C-alpha positions as CSV (number, residue, x, y, z in Angstrom):
1,X,67.7,59.1,35.1
2,X,70.0,56.3,36.4
3,X,70.4,54.9,32.9
4,X,71.2,58.3,31.5
5,X,73.8,58.9,34.1
6,X,75.4,55.5,33.5
7,X,75.4,56.1,29.7
8,X,76.9,59.5,30.2
9,X,79.7,58.1,32.4
10,X,80.6,55.5,29.8
11,X,80.6,58.1,27.1
12,X,82.8,60.3,29.2
13,X,85.3,57.5,29.9
14,X,85.4,56.7,26.1
15,X,86.1,60.4,25.3
16,X,88.9,60.6,27.9
17,X,90.4,57.4,26.6
18,X,90.4,58.6,23.0
19,X,91.7,62.1,23.8
20,X,94.3,61.2,26.4
21,X,95.2,57.9,24.6
22,X,94.8,56.2,28.0
23,X,95.3,52.4,27.9
24,X,93.2,50.1,30.1
25,X,93.5,46.5,31.2
26,X,91.6,44.2,28.9
27,X,90.6,42.1,31.9
28,X,89.5,44.5,34.6
29,X,89.2,47.8,32.7
30,X,91.3,49.9,35.1
31,X,93.8,52.4,33.7
32,X,97.2,50.7,33.0
33,X,100.3,51.3,30.9
34,X,99.9,47.8,29.4
35,X,97.0,45.8,28.0
36,X,96.9,43.8,31.2
37,X,97.6,45.3,34.6
38,X,100.0,43.8,37.1
39,X,97.2,42.5,39.5
40,X,95.4,40.7,36.7
41,X,98.7,39.2,35.4
42,X,99.5,37.8,38.8
43,X,96.0,36.2,39.0
44,X,96.3,34.4,35.7
45,X,96.5,30.5,35.8
46,X,100.3,30.3,35.5
47,X,101.9,26.9,35.3
48,X,105.1,27.8,37.2
49,X,106.3,25.8,40.2
50,X,103.7,23.1,39.9
51,X,104.3,19.3,39.7
52,X,103.7,18.4,36.1
53,X,105.0,15.9,33.6
54,X,108.1,17.3,31.9
55,X,107.0,15.7,28.6
56,X,103.2,16.1,28.3
57,X,102.7,18.8,31.0
58,X,99.8,17.2,32.8
59,X,99.9,17.5,36.5
60,X,101.5,14.6,38.4
61,X,99.8,13.5,41.6
62,X,102.0,13.7,44.8
63,X,104.7,11.0,44.9
64,X,103.9,9.8,41.4
65,X,107.1,9.5,39.4
66,X,105.8,8.3,36.1
67,X,103.1,9.9,34.0
68,X,100.2,7.6,33.1
69,X,99.2,9.8,30.2
70,X,102.6,9.3,28.6
71,X,102.6,5.6,29.3
72,X,99.1,5.2,27.7
73,X,99.8,7.2,24.6
74,X,102.3,7.0,21.8
75,X,103.6,10.5,21.8
76,X,106.0,11.6,19.1
77,X,106.8,15.0,20.5
78,X,109.6,15.4,23.0
79,X,108.0,17.9,25.3
80,X,105.2,20.4,25.6
81,X,105.9,24.0,26.8
82,X,102.9,25.9,28.0
83,X,102.6,29.2,29.9
84,X,99.1,28.8,31.4
85,X,96.5,26.3,32.4
86,X,93.3,26.3,30.3
87,X,91.1,28.3,32.7
88,X,89.4,31.6,33.2
89,X,90.0,34.3,32.2
90,X,92.4,33.4,29.4
91,X,90.1,30.7,27.9
92,X,87.3,33.3,27.7
93,X,89.5,35.8,25.9
94,X,90.8,33.2,23.5
95,X,87.3,32.2,22.7
96,X,86.3,35.8,21.9
97,X,89.3,36.1,19.6
98,X,88.5,32.8,17.7
99,X,84.8,32.9,17.5
100,X,83.8,36.6,17.9
101,X,86.6,38.1,15.8
102,X,87.7,40.1,18.8
103,X,91.1,40.9,17.3
104,X,91.7,43.5,20.0
105,X,92.8,40.6,22.2
106,X,95.4,39.3,19.9
107,X,98.1,41.6,21.0
108,X,97.9,40.8,24.7
109,X,97.6,37.0,24.1
110,X,100.6,37.2,21.8
111,X,102.7,39.0,24.5
112,X,101.6,36.5,27.2
113,X,102.4,33.6,25.0
114,X,105.9,34.6,24.0
115,X,106.8,35.9,27.5
116,X,105.8,32.6,29.0
117,X,107.5,30.4,26.4
118,X,110.7,32.3,26.1
119,X,111.4,31.8,29.8
120,X,111.6,28.1,29.3
121,X,113.9,28.1,26.2
122,X,117.7,27.8,26.0
123,X,117.7,28.5,22.3
124,X,115.3,28.7,19.4
125,X,114.6,25.7,17.2
126,X,115.6,25.5,13.5
127,X,112.0,25.6,12.3
128,X,108.8,26.9,13.8
129,X,105.5,25.5,12.5
130,X,102.1,27.2,13.3
131,X,99.2,24.7,13.3
132,X,97.2,25.6,10.2
133,X,93.5,25.8,9.6
134,X,91.8,24.1,6.7
135,X,91.2,26.5,3.9
136,X,87.5,26.4,4.3
137,X,87.7,27.3,8.0
138,X,90.2,30.0,7.3
139,X,87.9,31.6,4.8
140,X,85.0,31.4,7.2
141,X,86.9,32.9,10.1
142,X,89.0,35.3,8.1
143,X,92.2,34.6,9.9
144,X,94.2,31.9,11.7
145,X,94.3,32.7,15.4
146,X,97.6,30.8,15.8
147,X,99.2,33.3,13.4
148,X,97.9,36.1,15.6
149,X,99.3,34.3,18.7
150,X,102.9,34.3,17.3
151,X,103.1,38.0,16.3
152,X,105.3,38.9,19.3
153,X,107.5,35.9,18.7
154,X,108.0,37.0,15.0
155,X,108.7,40.6,16.1
156,X,111.2,39.6,18.7
157,X,113.0,37.1,16.5
158,X,112.9,38.4,12.9
159,X,115.5,35.8,11.8
160,X,113.6,32.8,12.9
161,X,112.4,30.4,10.2
162,X,108.7,29.7,10.0
163,X,107.3,26.9,7.9
164,X,103.7,27.2,6.6
165,X,102.2,23.8,6.1
166,X,98.8,22.6,4.8
167,X,95.8,21.1,6.5
168,X,94.6,19.0,3.6
169,X,91.7,17.2,5.4
170,X,88.7,19.1,6.8
171,X,88.3,17.4,10.1
172,X,85.4,17.4,12.6
173,X,85.6,19.5,15.7
174,X,87.9,17.7,18.2
175,X,85.8,18.7,21.2
176,X,83.0,16.5,20.1
177,X,85.1,13.3,19.8
178,X,86.6,10.8,22.2
179,X,90.3,10.1,22.2
180,X,90.3,7.4,19.6
181,X,88.0,9.3,17.4
182,X,90.3,12.3,17.6
183,X,93.2,10.2,16.5
184,X,91.2,8.8,13.5
185,X,89.9,12.2,12.7
186,X,93.4,13.6,12.3
187,X,94.9,10.8,10.3
188,X,96.5,12.2,7.1
189,X,95.1,15.6,7.9
190,X,98.4,17.5,7.3
191,X,101.0,17.8,4.6
192,X,104.6,19.0,5.0
193,X,106.5,19.7,1.8
194,X,109.9,20.2,3.3
195,X,113.0,18.3,4.4
196,X,113.3,18.4,8.2
197,X,116.3,16.0,8.3
198,X,118.2,16.5,11.6
199,X,116.4,19.7,12.4
200,X,114.8,20.8,15.7
201,X,111.1,21.9,15.3
202,X,108.6,23.7,17.4
203,X,104.9,23.3,16.6
204,X,102.7,26.1,17.9
205,X,99.0,25.8,18.9
206,X,96.8,27.9,21.1
207,X,95.6,25.1,23.4
208,X,96.6,21.5,23.9
209,X,93.9,19.2,25.3
210,X,94.5,15.5,24.6
211,X,97.4,16.4,22.4
212,X,96.0,14.5,19.3
213,X,96.4,17.4,16.9
214,X,100.0,18.3,17.8
215,X,101.0,14.7,18.1
216,X,99.8,13.9,14.6
217,X,102.0,16.9,13.4
218,X,104.9,15.7,15.5
219,X,104.6,12.3,14.0
220,X,104.8,13.8,10.5
221,X,107.8,15.9,11.4
222,X,109.6,12.9,12.7
223,X,108.8,11.0,9.5
224,X,110.3,14.0,7.6
225,X,113.5,13.5,9.6
226,X,113.1,16.0,12.5
227,X,115.6,15.3,15.3
228,X,113.5,17.0,18.0
229,X,109.9,18.2,18.1
230,X,108.6,20.5,20.8
231,X,105.0,21.7,21.3
232,X,104.5,25.4,22.3
233,X,101.1,26.4,23.4
234,X,99.5,29.3,25.3
235,X,97.4,27.0,27.5
236,X,97.4,23.3,28.5
237,X,94.1,21.7,29.5
238,X,94.3,19.6,32.7
239,X,91.0,17.8,32.5
């Protein structure tokens, strides 16, 4: 009887939602006029008002003036802009989008991404480059999650110039590799068939961990003549 009652309640909630077109928070499920309610939004792992490196966006220990991560790595990008730390619940939602084809989360992630990034910009760059998937992975997944992430950006800025580039090398999963292996894995992985001479560029990815992927792309952009290269991401890993 308890199972029947629970099942009936869920069915009732579904019918009410369909008939009344009631929207609910994707995180907690309560009724809301947005895909994420205000309480859940405030509880997200925001990266505002925290001591982090202005270039690579890793946290800086108290009283530390220079970032060891930037000193130890040859970064070609000028700075990373990220809205959130790679942590629950956003990491779980992104995982569902990427690996469970849960496209219903793409809208809220896109809104969160652009809302966070736009607050940190003075103006838009000349060119915006979404990080591409290799054609084999694209066919397997059916979509590029980064393109889903930038929908709100495209909608809000219809005149922005987006450059689609190629991922010509099918690389191993970065999560399984150490730092040097990641660098070797990504060598010659991308191709840009465009002149970026004296242009400002933004490279967009969902998550930056070690920065190997976006740094390889930033290096290629600088070789193509880019004046400035920024990295925009939804989440920045801190471990």
